[in-house]
C-alpha angles and dihedrals in degrees: 000000000000091000091050092050089051091050091048092051091046094052093043090055092052095048101039095050092053110029116117095184136042125207121217112227092228130016117167114215112250093015125101099210116094120195116214128336137224138187110259136173104193093111133260104281111109119247122204127226134188124282092042093292122149130192106224118190120226129195113257113258124264094025132118095228124121139175119249125216091273095053095255123128121256137181137201125266088248089058091048088054088054091052087050090057093047091049091051092045094051092047090049095046097046101034092110097034130090098220114164096208093046092045087055094046095049095041092235122184091265095045090116091060090043091053090052092050092046094051095042094050095050096041091051088057089057103267117149108267096218093050092047089050090055089048093051091048092048090050094049113107094350090149109043121193100246094175094061094039093050091200117152090216095050115115128191085233138359109228091208092053090048089051089050089053093048091047092054091042092055091043090058090048094049098044102039115101112251095254091049093048092052089051093046094048092057096053118101094231093056091042091052090048094051092048092053093046090053089047091054094040090059090060088065096053115110110252 
């Protein structure tokens, strides 16, 4: 029982500190009242249940995220500027460091090697290979170098890609056996990933 409580606390910390969306436990289609709510990371597309029940995602409280007319997430220009600052800070802080997670995030020249190292390390600890592969793909090129690309459509970060990364991260946390999650949480790659997710998540907090 004690081990299970520790596991629940550990997984809750990883999910609560990163989740962008919450999922109400029950939402009846066509009715405005929602009963209960829980942190969820399964994405933001609604899933239907029997008895005319529909799971409707909601933006996590105290964030600057909104849904656009197409159902995708969007953020304000002020938030995008915050992401620009974080992108620049990360590039400056790690320019002389060989960090696997940062290499993936920035899409550096050795990102392919970094991706292999990232996946191999977590899978060897017992993580599900398919989930880790999704995590690696979502992490890859998360922070493009807009200054060097000089593209008008380039963004320092795509909020929907960040949400996808957090979704897969929290899926890994939720579905990993307790012993595996403990091992993963102690690995530097996972710790670096969680640190950067929290860093990016803070930019979305309402000032």
